[in-house]
Structure formats: structure tokens, C-alpha cells
N, C-alpha and C positions, 0 to 999 in steps of 0.2 A: 625487341629482335628475337630473343630467345637463343638457344644453343644451336649453333650451327651444325649440321652436318657432317659427321666424321670428327667432332668434337670428343677428346677422350673426357668423360666425369672423373672427377678425382673427390677423394674425402679432405684434401686441403688444397683450395685452389689457391693460385698465386696472383695476388692481385696487388703487390706492393713491389715497384720496380725499384731498382739500385742502379747507379749508373756511377762506373769508379774508373779512375786513371791508374794506370800499373805502366810501368817501362817495360822495354822490349824484352829484357830477361824474364820478369814474371809474366809476362804473356806467353814466351816460349814454353816456361815451365806448365803451364795452364794448359797449352796446346798440348804438351806431352802427356798428361794426366789423363786429359780428354782421350786421346788417341789410344793409351795403352788399356783404360777402363771401360772404354767406350761410352763414354758417358758426357753431358753438355757444360760447357764451361759455368752455368748456372748451377749445375749439380756440383762442381767442384767447390763453387762459393758456399753452398748450403752445407756441403760436409765440412769444410773448413770451419764456419761458423760453430755446425754443433760439436767438433772437436775442441775447440775453444772453450765453450760453454761447459761441456763435460769438464774440463780442466777447471775452471772456476768452480764447479761443484765439490770436485775433489778437494781443493783447496780449502773450502768451506768448514768440512768435516773435522 
């Protein structure tokens, strides 16, 4: 099938799908972050995981 016209090429393709359930308050917070930072919910989740992972690395030192 190949790459579709207009598809953005990336060094880190996103091939894993996460599905999560959140309450309405968490969804409201995520949407607010998206609005203020002009990013997607997926990017909010990726950044949150990265922050938690960095905290783990700091605790291991």
C-alpha cells in the first residue's frame, strides 16, 4: 500500500495504540492542557509518561 500522499514522515512512527478510560475531571484537565499548549491528547499522554519515567531515573541515582 505504501505511504499515503500528505502523510508526515517521522523518525519515531507511532505504531502502538493505547486505550484508556478516564473520569470527566481528568478529561477536562487533558482538554485544557491541549488547548493551552496546542497539542493533542496523545501528546499529553506521551509527555506525561516521559515525566514519570524521568522521575524513576532520578530515584534510581
